All heavy atoms as a GROMACS GRO file, in nm:
protein
  569
    1MET      N    1  -3.296  -5.374  -1.844
    1MET     CA    2  -3.226  -5.260  -1.789
    1MET      C    3  -3.325  -5.172  -1.710
    1MET      O    4  -3.441  -5.171  -1.734
    1MET     CB    5  -3.177  -5.175  -1.904
    1MET     CG    6  -3.051  -5.232  -1.968
    1MET     SD    7  -2.980  -5.109  -2.077
    1MET     CE    8  -2.829  -5.193  -2.114
    2GLU      N    9  -3.277  -5.096  -1.615
    2GLU     CA   10  -3.360  -5.016  -1.537
    2GLU      C   11  -3.388  -4.878  -1.600
    2GLU      O   12  -3.306  -4.840  -1.690
    2GLU     CB   13  -3.290  -4.990  -1.401
    2GLU     CG   14  -3.279  -5.114  -1.310
    2GLU     CD   15  -3.224  -5.087  -1.180
    2GLU    OE1   16  -3.230  -4.967  -1.137
    2GLU    OE2   17  -3.164  -5.176  -1.121
    3THR      N   18  -3.496  -4.820  -1.564
    3THR     CA   19  -3.521  -4.685  -1.612
    3THR      C   20  -3.438  -4.581  -1.547
    3THR      O   21  -3.378  -4.610  -1.441
    3THR     CB   22  -3.673  -4.645  -1.588
    3THR    OG1   23  -3.697  -4.654  -1.455
    3THR    CG2   24  -3.763  -4.741  -1.665
    4THR      N   25  -3.421  -4.476  -1.612
    4THR     CA   26  -3.337  -4.360  -1.559
    4THR      C   27  -3.433  -4.262  -1.499
    4THR      O   28  -3.530  -4.220  -1.566
    4THR     CB   29  -3.258  -4.290  -1.674
    4THR    OG1   30  -3.179  -4.390  -1.738
    4THR    CG2   31  -3.161  -4.189  -1.617
    5PRO      N   32  -3.413  -4.213  -1.376
    5PRO     CA   33  -3.504  -4.110  -1.323
    5PRO      C   34  -3.508  -3.990  -1.416
    5PRO      O   35  -3.400  -3.930  -1.455
    5PRO     CB   36  -3.437  -4.073  -1.187
    5PRO     CG   37  -3.354  -4.187  -1.156
    5PRO     CD   38  -3.307  -4.246  -1.282
    6VAL      N   39  -3.623  -3.953  -1.463
    6VAL     CA   40  -3.640  -3.845  -1.558
    6VAL      C   41  -3.579  -3.712  -1.520
    6VAL      O   42  -3.524  -3.640  -1.605
    6VAL     CB   43  -3.792  -3.828  -1.597
    6VAL    CG1   44  -3.813  -3.704  -1.686
    6VAL    CG2   45  -3.844  -3.953  -1.666
    7GLY      N   46  -3.580  -3.681  -1.387
    7GLY     CA   47  -3.531  -3.557  -1.343
    7GLY      C   48  -3.373  -3.549  -1.364
    7GLY      O   49  -3.322  -3.443  -1.352
    8THR      N   50  -3.315  -3.659  -1.392
    8THR     CA   51  -3.165  -3.660  -1.408
    8THR      C   52  -3.125  -3.658  -1.556
    8THR      O   53  -3.013  -3.659  -1.585
    8THR     CB   54  -3.103  -3.780  -1.339
    8THR    OG1   55  -3.152  -3.903  -1.406
    8THR    CG2   56  -3.133  -3.791  -1.194
    9ILE      N   57  -3.223  -3.658  -1.648
    9ILE     CA   58  -3.191  -3.662  -1.791
    9ILE      C   59  -3.191  -3.521  -1.846
    9ILE      O   60  -3.284  -3.446  -1.835
    9ILE     CB   61  -3.297  -3.751  -1.864
    9ILE    CG1   62  -3.303  -3.888  -1.819
    9ILE    CG2   63  -3.266  -3.742  -2.015
    9ILE    CD1   64  -3.418  -3.970  -1.876
   10ALA      N   65  -3.079  -3.482  -1.908
   10ALA     CA   66  -3.063  -3.353  -1.967
   10ALA      C   67  -3.134  -3.342  -2.104
   10ALA      O   68  -3.139  -3.446  -2.174
   10ALA     CB   69  -2.917  -3.316  -1.979
   11VAL      N   70  -3.185  -3.228  -2.136
   11VAL     CA   71  -3.237  -3.204  -2.268
   11VAL      C   72  -3.141  -3.235  -2.372
   11VAL      O   73  -3.023  -3.195  -2.360
   11VAL     CB   74  -3.295  -3.057  -2.284
   11VAL    CG1   75  -3.336  -3.029  -2.421
   11VAL    CG2   76  -3.410  -3.037  -2.188
   12GLY      N   77  -3.174  -3.313  -2.475
   12GLY     CA   78  -3.084  -3.350  -2.583
   12GLY      C   79  -3.021  -3.489  -2.566
   12GLY      O   80  -2.964  -3.542  -2.660
   13THR      N   81  -3.039  -3.544  -2.450
   13THR     CA   82  -2.984  -3.677  -2.426
   13THR      C   83  -3.055  -3.779  -2.501
   13THR      O   84  -3.178  -3.775  -2.516
   13THR     CB   85  -2.997  -3.716  -2.269
   13THR    OG1   86  -2.918  -3.618  -2.198
   13THR    CG2   87  -2.940  -3.852  -2.238
   14LEU      N   88  -2.981  -3.879  -2.554
   14LEU     CA   89  -3.045  -3.988  -2.629
   14LEU      C   90  -3.087  -4.092  -2.532
   14LEU      O   91  -3.020  -4.135  -2.446
   14LEU     CB   92  -2.952  -4.051  -2.729
   14LEU     CG   93  -2.899  -3.956  -2.838
   14LEU    CD1   94  -2.807  -4.025  -2.932
   14LEU    CD2   95  -3.015  -3.896  -2.913
   15VAL      N   96  -3.226  -4.123  -2.545
   15VAL     CA   97  -3.285  -4.217  -2.455
   15VAL      C   98  -3.362  -4.322  -2.533
   15VAL      O   99  -3.388  -4.312  -2.652
   15VAL     CB  100  -3.388  -4.142  -2.359
   15VAL    CG1  101  -3.316  -4.047  -2.272
   15VAL    CG2  102  -3.494  -4.076  -2.433
   16ILE      N  103  -3.395  -4.434  -2.464
   16ILE     CA  104  -3.476  -4.536  -2.515
   16ILE      C  105  -3.618  -4.532  -2.463
   16ILE      O  106  -3.634  -4.522  -2.339
   16ILE     CB  107  -3.404  -4.676  -2.486
   16ILE    CG1  108  -3.268  -4.690  -2.548
   16ILE    CG2  109  -3.499  -4.798  -2.538
   16ILE    CD1  110  -3.264  -4.688  -2.691
   17ASP      N  111  -3.713  -4.541  -2.551
   17ASP     CA  112  -3.853  -4.556  -2.514
   17ASP      C  113  -3.872  -4.709  -2.511
   17ASP      O  114  -3.881  -4.780  -2.614
   17ASP     CB  115  -3.943  -4.488  -2.619
   17ASP     CG  116  -4.089  -4.527  -2.611
   17ASP    OD1  117  -4.124  -4.605  -2.520
   17ASP    OD2  118  -4.162  -4.482  -2.694
   18THR      N  119  -3.875  -4.771  -2.386
   18THR     CA  120  -3.882  -4.907  -2.370
   18THR      C  121  -4.020  -4.964  -2.404
   18THR      O  122  -4.036  -5.084  -2.440
   18THR     CB  123  -3.847  -4.958  -2.229
   18THR    OG1  124  -3.934  -4.896  -2.135
   18THR    CG2  125  -3.701  -4.916  -2.196
   19ALA      N  126  -4.117  -4.881  -2.405
   19ALA     CA  127  -4.255  -4.925  -2.436
   19ALA      C  128  -4.267  -4.942  -2.593
   19ALA      O  129  -4.319  -5.040  -2.644
   19ALA     CB  130  -4.360  -4.828  -2.387
   20GLY      N  131  -4.216  -4.835  -2.664
   20GLY     CA  132  -4.222  -4.835  -2.809
   20GLY      C  133  -4.102  -4.898  -2.876
   20GLY      O  134  -4.086  -4.913  -2.998
   21ARG      N  135  -3.994  -4.928  -2.794
   21ARG     CA  136  -3.872  -4.985  -2.843
   21ARG      C  137  -3.806  -4.906  -2.954
   21ARG      O  138  -3.769  -4.951  -3.053
   21ARG     CB  139  -3.887  -5.134  -2.883
   21ARG     CG  140  -3.931  -5.215  -2.766
   21ARG     CD  141  -3.916  -5.367  -2.785
   21ARG     NE  142  -4.011  -5.410  -2.887
   21ARG     CZ  143  -4.006  -5.530  -2.945
   21ARG    NH1  144  -3.915  -5.617  -2.910
   21ARG    NH2  145  -4.092  -5.565  -3.036
   22ARG      N  146  -3.788  -4.776  -2.918
   22ARG     CA  147  -3.714  -4.694  -3.019
   22ARG      C  148  -3.634  -4.584  -2.941
   22ARG      O  149  -3.654  -4.558  -2.831
   22ARG     CB  150  -3.813  -4.626  -3.115
   22ARG     CG  151  -3.922  -4.548  -3.057
   22ARG     CD  152  -4.021  -4.503  -3.174
   22ARG     NE  153  -4.132  -4.426  -3.116
   22ARG     CZ  154  -4.210  -4.348  -3.187
   22ARG    NH1  155  -4.188  -4.335  -3.314
   22ARG    NH2  156  -4.311  -4.291  -3.131
   23ILE      N  157  -3.542  -4.528  -3.020
   23ILE     CA  158  -3.452  -4.436  -2.955
   23ILE      C  159  -3.500  -4.291  -2.993
   23ILE      O  160  -3.551  -4.268  -3.101
   23ILE     CB  161  -3.304  -4.458  -3.006
   23ILE    CG1  162  -3.203  -4.372  -2.921
   23ILE    CG2  163  -3.295  -4.432  -3.153
   23ILE    CD1  164  -3.060  -4.416  -2.941
   24GLY      N  165  -3.476  -4.197  -2.900
   24GLY     CA  166  -3.509  -4.057  -2.931
   24GLY      C  167  -3.429  -3.961  -2.848
   24GLY      O  168  -3.364  -4.000  -2.760
   25ARG      N  169  -3.446  -3.834  -2.886
   25ARG     CA  170  -3.376  -3.728  -2.810
   25ARG      C  171  -3.475  -3.678  -2.705
   25ARG      O  172  -3.584  -3.645  -2.740
   25ARG     CB  173  -3.338  -3.621  -2.911
   25ARG     CG  174  -3.217  -3.541  -2.865
   25ARG     CD  175  -3.173  -3.451  -2.980
   25ARG     NE  176  -3.112  -3.521  -3.095
   25ARG     CZ  177  -2.986  -3.575  -3.096
   25ARG    NH1  178  -2.912  -3.566  -2.984
   25ARG    NH2  179  -2.936  -3.628  -3.197
   26PHE      N  180  -3.431  -3.675  -2.577
   26PHE     CA  181  -3.514  -3.622  -2.473
   26PHE      C  182  -3.533  -3.474  -2.493
   26PHE      O  183  -3.436  -3.399  -2.499
   26PHE     CB  184  -3.454  -3.654  -2.340
   26PHE     CG  185  -3.531  -3.607  -2.220
   26PHE    CD1  186  -3.637  -3.687  -2.176
   26PHE    CD2  187  -3.503  -3.486  -2.155
   26PHE    CE1  188  -3.712  -3.643  -2.067
   26PHE    CE2  189  -3.576  -3.441  -2.045
   26PHE     CZ  190  -3.681  -3.522  -2.001
   27GLU      N  191  -3.660  -3.430  -2.496
   27GLU     CA  192  -3.698  -3.288  -2.515
   27GLU      C  193  -3.738  -3.216  -2.385
   27GLU      O  194  -3.692  -3.108  -2.359
   27GLU     CB  195  -3.804  -3.272  -2.621
   27GLU     CG  196  -3.765  -3.319  -2.761
   27GLU     CD  197  -3.659  -3.225  -2.831
   27GLU    OE1  198  -3.673  -3.106  -2.815
   27GLU    OE2  199  -3.571  -3.280  -2.901
   28ASP      N  200  -3.823  -3.289  -2.316
   28ASP     CA  201  -3.882  -3.225  -2.197
   28ASP      C  202  -3.962  -3.332  -2.125
   28ASP      O  203  -4.000  -3.436  -2.180
   28ASP     CB  204  -3.966  -3.106  -2.234
   28ASP     CG  205  -3.990  -3.001  -2.112
   28ASP    OD1  206  -3.938  -3.026  -2.004
   28ASP    OD2  207  -4.053  -2.901  -2.138
   29SER      N  208  -4.008  -3.288  -2.008
   29SER     CA  209  -4.111  -3.368  -1.932
   29SER      C  210  -4.203  -3.272  -1.868
   29SER      O  211  -4.175  -3.161  -1.831
   29SER     CB  212  -4.044  -3.463  -1.823
   29SER     OG  213  -3.986  -3.387  -1.726
   30LEU      N  214  -4.333  -3.320  -1.860
   30LEU     CA  215  -4.433  -3.232  -1.805
   30LEU      C  216  -4.534  -3.332  -1.733
   30LEU      O  217  -4.589  -3.416  -1.803
   30LEU     CB  218  -4.504  -3.154  -1.912
   30LEU     CG  219  -4.622  -3.064  -1.866
   30LEU    CD1  220  -4.568  -2.958  -1.770
   30LEU    CD2  221  -4.689  -3.004  -1.987
   31GLY      N  222  -4.543  -3.312  -1.605
   31GLY     CA  223  -4.629  -3.403  -1.533
   31GLY      C  224  -4.583  -3.550  -1.545
   31GLY      O  225  -4.473  -3.590  -1.523
   32SER      N  226  -4.679  -3.631  -1.597
   32SER     CA  227  -4.646  -3.777  -1.613
   32SER      C  228  -4.613  -3.814  -1.751
   32SER      O  229  -4.633  -3.928  -1.797
   32SER     CB  230  -4.763  -3.860  -1.564
   32SER     OG  231  -4.876  -3.833  -1.644
   33ARG      N  232  -4.564  -3.719  -1.833
   33ARG     CA  233  -4.528  -3.748  -1.968
   33ARG      C  234  -4.385  -3.700  -2.003
   33ARG      O  235  -4.342  -3.594  -1.963
   33ARG     CB  236  -4.623  -3.682  -2.074
   33ARG     CG  237  -4.768  -3.718  -2.050
   33ARG     CD  238  -4.802  -3.867  -2.044
   33ARG     NE  239  -4.779  -3.937  -2.177
   33ARG     CZ  240  -4.778  -4.074  -2.181
   33ARG    NH1  241  -4.792  -4.137  -2.074
   33ARG    NH2  242  -4.752  -4.123  -2.303
   34CYS      N  243  -4.314  -3.777  -2.082
   34CYS     CA  244  -4.190  -3.729  -2.143
   34CYS      C  245  -4.204  -3.708  -2.285
   34CYS      O  246  -4.277  -3.782  -2.354
   34CYS     CB  247  -4.077  -3.838  -2.119
   34CYS     SG  248  -4.028  -3.855  -1.948
   35PHE      N  249  -4.136  -3.613  -2.342
   35PHE     CA  250  -4.147  -3.577  -2.482
   35PHE      C  251  -4.018  -3.610  -2.552
   35PHE      O  252  -3.903  -3.569  -2.513
   35PHE     CB  253  -4.180  -3.429  -2.500
   35PHE     CG  254  -4.306  -3.392  -2.440
   35PHE    CD1  255  -4.314  -3.358  -2.310
   35PHE    CD2  256  -4.421  -3.395  -2.515
   35PHE    CE1  257  -4.437  -3.321  -2.251
   35PHE    CE2  258  -4.544  -3.359  -2.458
   35PHE     CZ  259  -4.550  -3.327  -2.327
   36LEU      N  260  -4.025  -3.701  -2.648
   36LEU     CA  261  -3.899  -3.743  -2.722
   36LEU      C  262  -3.916  -3.712  -2.871
   36LEU      O  263  -4.023  -3.702  -2.923
   36LEU     CB  264  -3.890  -3.900  -2.710
   36LEU     CG  265  -3.888  -3.956  -2.564
   36LEU    CD1  266  -3.872  -4.103  -2.568
   36LEU    CD2  267  -3.783  -3.888  -2.480
   37ARG      N  268  -3.809  -3.696  -2.939
   37ARG     CA  269  -3.802  -3.659  -3.078
   37ARG      C  270  -3.711  -3.758  -3.153
   37ARG      O  271  -3.602  -3.795  -3.098
   37ARG     CB  272  -3.756  -3.519  -3.104
   37ARG     CG  273  -3.771  -3.471  -3.240
   37ARG     CD  274  -3.735  -3.321  -3.257
   37ARG     NE  275  -3.818  -3.232  -3.174
   37ARG     CZ  276  -3.940  -3.191  -3.206
   37ARG    NH1  277  -3.998  -3.235  -3.314
   37ARG    NH2  278  -3.999  -3.107  -3.122
   38PRO      N  279  -3.749  -3.804  -3.268
   38PRO     CA  280  -3.659  -3.891  -3.343
   38PRO      C  281  -3.520  -3.834  -3.365
   38PRO      O  282  -3.504  -3.710  -3.375
   38PRO     CB  283  -3.735  -3.917  -3.474
   38PRO     CG  284  -3.870  -3.880  -3.452
   38PRO     CD  285  -3.872  -3.773  -3.338
   39LEU      N  286  -3.416  -3.918  -3.386
   39LEU     CA  287  -3.286  -3.869  -3.404
   39LEU      C  288  -3.270  -3.772  -3.522
   39LEU      O  289  -3.198  -3.676  -3.513
   39LEU     CB  290  -3.192  -3.983  -3.434
   39LEU     CG  291  -3.151  -4.072  -3.303
   39LEU    CD1  292  -3.047  -4.172  -3.345
   39LEU    CD2  293  -3.100  -3.985  -3.194
   40GLY      N  294  -3.336  -3.805  -3.638
   40GLY     CA  295  -3.319  -3.722  -3.750
   40GLY      C  296  -3.418  -3.605  -3.755
   40GLY      O  297  -3.436  -3.544  -3.857
   41GLY      N  298  -3.485  -3.579  -3.644
   41GLY     CA  299  -3.586  -3.475  -3.638
   41GLY      C  300  -3.721  -3.535  -3.665
   41GLY      O  301  -3.732  -3.657  -3.693
   42GLY      N  302  -3.825  -3.453  -3.662
   42GLY     CA  303  -3.957  -3.506  -3.685
   42GLY      C  304  -4.044  -3.482  -3.575
   42GLY      O  305  -4.013  -3.401  -3.479
   43ARG      N  306  -4.160  -3.551  -3.581
   43ARG     CA  307  -4.268  -3.527  -3.483
   43ARG      C  308  -4.232  -3.588  -3.350
   43ARG      O  309  -4.190  -3.708  -3.340
   43ARG     CB  310  -4.396  -3.584  -3.539
   43ARG     CG  311  -4.511  -3.551  -3.458
   43ARG     CD  312  -4.639  -3.603  -3.525
   43ARG     NE  313  -4.752  -3.552  -3.452
   43ARG     CZ  314  -4.865  -3.522  -3.509
   43ARG    NH1  315  -4.885  -3.548  -3.634
   43ARG    NH2  316  -4.969  -3.483  -3.434
   44GLU      N  317  -4.251  -3.510  -3.245
   44GLU     CA  318  -4.237  -3.560  -3.111
   44GLU      C  319  -4.338  -3.672  -3.075
   44GLU      O  320  -4.446  -3.671  -3.131
   44GLU     CB  321  -4.257  -3.449  -3.006
   44GLU     CG  322  -4.141  -3.360  -2.978
   44GLU     CD  323  -4.170  -3.260  -2.870
   44GLU    OE1  324  -4.290  -3.235  -2.829
   44GLU    OE2  325  -4.072  -3.204  -2.821
   45TRP      N  326  -4.303  -3.754  -2.982
   45TRP     CA  327  -4.399  -3.847  -2.920
   45TRP      C  328  -4.382  -3.844  -2.776
   45TRP      O  329  -4.283  -3.790  -2.723
   45TRP     CB  330  -4.386  -3.990  -2.977
   45TRP     CG  331  -4.266  -4.069  -2.933
   45TRP    CD1  332  -4.285  -4.164  -2.823
   45TRP    CD2  333  -4.135  -4.080  -2.978
   45TRP    NE1  334  -4.157  -4.221  -2.807
   45TRP    CE2  335  -4.071  -4.172  -2.904
   45TRP    CE3  336  -4.069  -4.018  -3.075
   45TRP    CZ2  337  -3.932  -4.205  -2.923
   45TRP    CZ3  338  -3.932  -4.045  -3.098
   45TRP    CH2  339  -3.869  -4.143  -3.019
   46THR      N  340  -4.482  -3.890  -2.703
   46THR     CA  341  -4.485  -3.887  -2.563
   46THR      C  342  -4.474  -4.029  -2.507
   46THR      O  343  -4.524  -4.120  -2.576
   46THR     CB  344  -4.611  -3.817  -2.508
   46THR    OG1  345  -4.724  -3.889  -2.539
   46THR    CG2  346  -4.622  -3.678  -2.545
   47VAL      N  347  -4.420  -4.041  -2.389
   47VAL     CA  348  -4.402  -4.169  -2.328
   47VAL      C  349  -4.405  -4.156  -2.170
   47VAL      O  350  -4.367  -4.048  -2.124
   47VAL     CB  351  -4.273  -4.228  -2.378
   47VAL    CG1  352  -4.154  -4.161  -2.334
   47VAL    CG2  353  -4.264  -4.378  -2.326
   48ASP      N  354  -4.462  -4.245  -2.109
   48ASP     CA  355  -4.458  -4.248  -1.964
   48ASP      C  356  -4.313  -4.251  -1.912
   48ASP      O  357  -4.230  -4.330  -1.961
   48ASP     CB  358  -4.531  -4.373  -1.916
   48ASP     CG  359  -4.557  -4.376  -1.767
   48ASP    OD1  360  -4.451  -4.385  -1.696
   48ASP    OD2  361  -4.671  -4.368  -1.724
   49PRO      N  362  -4.280  -4.170  -1.810
   49PRO     CA  363  -4.142  -4.174  -1.758
   49PRO      C  364  -4.087  -4.301  -1.715
   49PRO      O  365  -3.969  -4.329  -1.718
   49PRO     CB  366  -4.147  -4.070  -1.640
   49PRO     CG  367  -4.266  -3.985  -1.669
   49PRO     CD  368  -4.368  -4.071  -1.747
   50ASP      N  369  -4.183  -4.397  -1.674
   50ASP     CA  370  -4.132  -4.533  -1.634
   50ASP      C  371  -4.084  -4.612  -1.748
   50ASP      O  372  -4.025  -4.714  -1.733
   50ASP     CB  373  -4.249  -4.608  -1.570
   50ASP     CG  374  -4.292  -4.552  -1.433
   50ASP    OD1  375  -4.210  -4.480  -1.369
   50ASP    OD2  376  -4.407  -4.576  -1.392
   51HIS      N  377  -4.099  -4.560  -1.869
   51HIS     CA  378  -4.057  -4.636  -1.990
   51HIS      C  379  -3.947  -4.564  -2.066
   51HIS      O  380  -3.922  -4.587  -2.186
   51HIS     CB  381  -4.174  -4.658  -2.088
   51HIS     CG  382  -4.286  -4.741  -2.030
   51HIS    ND1  383  -4.271  -4.877  -2.020
   51HIS    CD2  384  -4.404  -4.711  -1.978
   51HIS    CE1  385  -4.382  -4.924  -1.962
   51HIS    NE2  386  -4.462  -4.831  -1.934
   52VAL      N  387  -3.869  -4.480  -1.985
   52VAL     CA  388  -3.761  -4.408  -2.043
   52VAL      C  389  -3.629  -4.441  -1.972
   52VAL      O  390  -3.626  -4.448  -1.846
   52VAL     CB  391  -3.786  -4.255  -2.040
   52VAL    CG1  392  -3.660  -4.177  -2.076
   52VAL    CG2  393  -3.899  -4.215  -2.118
   53ARG      N  394  -3.526  -4.472  -2.050
   53ARG     CA  395  -3.392  -4.496  -1.986
   53ARG      C  396  -3.294  -4.442  -2.092
   53ARG      O  397  -3.312  -4.424  -2.203
   53ARG     CB  398  -3.367  -4.639  -1.960
   53ARG     CG  399  -3.353  -4.728  -2.078
   53ARG     CD  400  -3.305  -4.868  -2.051
   53ARG     NE  401  -3.306  -4.957  -2.165
   53ARG     CZ  402  -3.217  -4.951  -2.263
   53ARG    NH1  403  -3.114  -4.865  -2.257
   53ARG    NH2  404  -3.228  -5.042  -2.361
   54GLN      N  405  -3.174  -4.403  -2.028
   54GLN     CA  406  -3.069  -4.350  -2.115
   54GLN      C  407  -3.018  -4.456  -2.206
   54GLN      O  408  -3.007  -4.576  -2.173
   54GLN     CB  409  -2.960  -4.300  -2.026
   54GLN     CG  410  -2.865  -4.202  -2.090
   54GLN     CD  411  -2.792  -4.117  -1.997
   54GLN    OE1  412  -2.810  -4.128  -1.870
   54GLN    NE2  413  -2.705  -4.032  -2.048
   55ALA      N  414  -2.991  -4.421  -2.329
   55ALA     CA  415  -2.938  -4.513  -2.427
   55ALA      C  416  -2.788  -4.550  -2.406
   55ALA      O  417  -2.719  -4.461  -2.355
   55ALA     CB  418  -2.951  -4.453  -2.571
   56THR      N  419  -2.755  -4.676  -2.432
   56THR     CA  420  -2.613  -4.711  -2.417
   56THR      C  421  -2.538  -4.665  -2.540
   56THR      O  422  -2.597  -4.632  -2.643
   56THR     CB  423  -2.602  -4.868  -2.406
   56THR    OG1  424  -2.647  -4.921  -2.531
   56THR    CG2  425  -2.682  -4.924  -2.290
   57GLU      N  426  -2.413  -4.666  -2.527
   57GLU     CA  427  -2.323  -4.634  -2.644
   57GLU      C  428  -2.348  -4.721  -2.760
   57GLU      O  429  -2.354  -4.670  -2.875
   57GLU     CB  430  -2.173  -4.629  -2.605
   57GLU     CG  431  -2.139  -4.522  -2.511
   57GLU     CD  432  -2.154  -4.382  -2.570
   57GLU    OE1  433  -2.128  -4.355  -2.688
   57GLU    OE2  434  -2.197  -4.295  -2.488
   58ALA      N  435  -2.373  -4.849  -2.738
   58ALA     CA  436  -2.395  -4.941  -2.850
   58ALA      C  437  -2.526  -4.906  -2.911
   58ALA      O  438  -2.544  -4.918  -3.042
   58ALA     CB  439  -2.397  -5.088  -2.795
   59GLU      N  440  -2.634  -4.877  -2.838
   59GLU     CA  441  -2.759  -4.844  -2.899
   59GLU      C  442  -2.756  -4.709  -2.978
   59GLU      O  443  -2.812  -4.701  -3.081
   59GLU     CB  444  -2.870  -4.828  -2.788
   59GLU     CG  445  -2.903  -4.961  -2.720
   59GLU     CD  446  -2.983  -4.947  -2.594
   59GLU    OE1  447  -2.962  -4.848  -2.520
   59GLU    OE2  448  -3.060  -5.039  -2.560
   60ILE      N  449  -2.679  -4.615  -2.929
   60ILE     CA  450  -2.664  -4.488  -3.006
   60ILE      C  451  -2.590  -4.516  -3.135
   60ILE      O  452  -2.630  -4.464  -3.238
   60ILE     CB  453  -2.587  -4.393  -2.918
   60ILE    CG1  454  -2.667  -4.345  -2.791
   60ILE    CG2  455  -2.541  -4.262  -2.997
   60ILE    CD1  456  -2.596  -4.269  -2.687
   61LEU      N  457  -2.488  -4.587  -3.133
   61LEU     CA  458  -2.407  -4.620  -3.255
   61LEU      C  459  -2.498  -4.698  -3.352
   61LEU      O  460  -2.500  -4.660  -3.472
   61LEU     CB  461  -2.282  -4.706  -3.217
   61LEU     CG  462  -2.207  -4.748  -3.345
   61LEU    CD1  463  -2.153  -4.622  -3.414
   61LEU    CD2  464  -2.083  -4.836  -3.300
   62ALA      N  465  -2.576  -4.798  -3.307
   62ALA     CA  466  -2.660  -4.873  -3.391
   62ALA      C  467  -2.772  -4.780  -3.461
   62ALA      O  468  -2.797  -4.791  -3.577
   62ALA     CB  469  -2.730  -4.981  -3.316
   63ALA      N  470  -2.818  -4.690  -3.378
   63ALA     CA  471  -2.926  -4.593  -3.433
   63ALA      C  472  -2.863  -4.498  -3.534
   63ALA      O  473  -2.923  -4.472  -3.640
   63ALA     CB  474  -2.988  -4.517  -3.323
   64LYS      N  475  -2.746  -4.452  -3.511
   64LYS     CA  476  -2.687  -4.363  -3.611
   64LYS      C  477  -2.642  -4.433  -3.738
   64LYS      O  478  -2.657  -4.378  -3.849
   64LYS     CB  479  -2.557  -4.297  -3.544
   64LYS     CG  480  -2.585  -4.195  -3.445
   64LYS     CD  481  -2.469  -4.128  -3.380
   64LYS     CE  482  -2.512  -4.026  -3.277
   64LYS     NZ  483  -2.391  -3.964  -3.215
   65VAL      N  484  -2.598  -4.558  -3.724
   65VAL     CA  485  -2.568  -4.641  -3.847
   65VAL      C  486  -2.696  -4.662  -3.928
   65VAL      O  487  -2.699  -4.651  -4.054
   65VAL     CB  488  -2.497  -4.766  -3.813
   65VAL    CG1  489  -2.491  -4.865  -3.925
   65VAL    CG2  490  -2.350  -4.740  -3.757
   66ALA      N  491  -2.799  -4.700  -3.859
   66ALA     CA  492  -2.931  -4.723  -3.929
   66ALA      C  493  -2.980  -4.596  -3.994
   66ALA      O  494  -3.028  -4.602  -4.106
   66ALA     CB  495  -3.032  -4.772  -3.823
   67ALA      N  496  -2.970  -4.477  -3.930
   67ALA     CA  497  -3.005  -4.353  -3.997
   67ALA      C  498  -2.923  -4.323  -4.122
   67ALA      O  499  -2.970  -4.282  -4.220
   67ALA     CB  500  -3.000  -4.234  -3.895
   68ALA      N  501  -2.790  -4.348  -4.104
   68ALA     CA  502  -2.702  -4.323  -4.225
   68ALA      C  503  -2.732  -4.420  -4.339
   68ALA      O  504  -2.734  -4.375  -4.458
   68ALA     CB  505  -2.556  -4.343  -4.176
   69ASN      N  506  -2.759  -4.539  -4.310
   69ASN     CA  507  -2.800  -4.636  -4.410
   69ASN      C  508  -2.932  -4.596  -4.480
   69ASN      O  509  -2.940  -4.606  -4.605
   69ASN     CB  510  -2.812  -4.780  -4.354
   69ASN     CG  511  -2.683  -4.843  -4.320
   69ASN    OD1  512  -2.577  -4.804  -4.368
   69ASN    ND2  513  -2.683  -4.946  -4.234
   70ALA      N  514  -3.023  -4.552  -4.400
   70ALA     CA  515  -3.158  -4.514  -4.457
   70ALA      C  516  -3.136  -4.395  -4.550
   70ALA      O  517  -3.193  -4.378  -4.662
   70ALA     CB  518  -3.252  -4.478  -4.344
   71ARG      N  519  -3.050  -4.297  -4.511
   71ARG     CA  520  -3.022  -4.178  -4.595
   71ARG      C  521  -2.955  -4.225  -4.724
   71ARG      O  522  -2.982  -4.172  -4.834
   71ARG     CB  523  -2.938  -4.080  -4.518
   71ARG     CG  524  -3.010  -3.993  -4.421
   71ARG     CD  525  -2.928  -3.871  -4.376
   71ARG     NE  526  -2.799  -3.911  -4.320
   71ARG     CZ  527  -2.776  -3.950  -4.194
   71ARG    NH1  528  -2.876  -3.956  -4.108
   71ARG    NH2  529  -2.656  -3.986  -4.147
   72SER      N  530  -2.862  -4.320  -4.722
   72SER     CA  531  -2.786  -4.355  -4.830
   72SER      C  532  -2.873  -4.432  -4.934
   72SER      O  533  -2.841  -4.435  -5.056
   72SER     CB  534  -2.663  -4.442  -4.797
   72SER     OG  535  -2.709  -4.571  -4.757
   73THR      N  536  -2.980  -4.491  -4.893
   73THR     CA  537  -3.066  -4.565  -4.982
   73THR      C  538  -3.186  -4.479  -5.036
   73THR      O  539  -3.272  -4.523  -5.109
   73THR     CB  540  -3.122  -4.692  -4.919
   73THR    OG1  541  -3.202  -4.655  -4.802
   73THR    CG2  542  -3.012  -4.788  -4.878
   74GLY      N  543  -3.190  -4.354  -4.977
   74GLY     CA  544  -3.297  -4.262  -5.015
   74GLY      C  545  -3.426  -4.283  -4.937
   74GLY      O  546  -3.526  -4.218  -4.968
   75ALA      N  547  -3.425  -4.372  -4.838
   75ALA     CA  548  -3.541  -4.399  -4.759
   75ALA      C  549  -3.569  -4.284  -4.674
   75ALA      O  550  -3.690  -4.252  -4.636
   75ALA     CB  551  -3.523  -4.522  -4.671
   76VAL      N  552  -3.475  -4.204  -4.631
   76VAL     CA  553  -3.492  -4.084  -4.547
   76VAL      C  554  -3.402  -3.976  -4.599
   76VAL      O  555  -3.299  -4.000  -4.649
   76VAL     CB  556  -3.451  -4.119  -4.401
   76VAL    CG1  557  -3.456  -3.991  -4.316
   76VAL    CG2  558  -3.538  -4.225  -4.341
   77ARG      N  559  -3.451  -3.852  -4.598
   77ARG     CA  560  -3.371  -3.742  -4.645
   77ARG      C  561  -3.304  -3.660  -4.531
   77ARG      O  562  -3.354  -3.644  -4.432
   77ARG     CB  563  -3.448  -3.652  -4.733
   77ARG     CG  564  -3.487  -3.727  -4.863
   77ARG     CD  565  -3.571  -3.640  -4.949
   77ARG     NE  566  -3.601  -3.724  -5.066
   77ARG     CZ  567  -3.616  -3.682  -5.182
   77ARG    NH1  568  -3.599  -3.552  -5.204
   77ARG    NH2  569  -3.643  -3.761  -5.285
   0.00000   0.00000   0.00000
């Protein structure tokens, strides 16, 4: 899949970090870095804008199911 131009991503949009292969909430961009936060909250991480694309509906659903499963087993609170 192609990357999404960072200037077109709204704060709060769920995106994929293609370098780290994980989903996060787009927080901001500054210079050559994008700031993403895990779905359930937590520590931000940075990624190069070339490695950010908008998440598909299927990816969002899969991430939400995984988070719900982790909460139900006590792995995440």
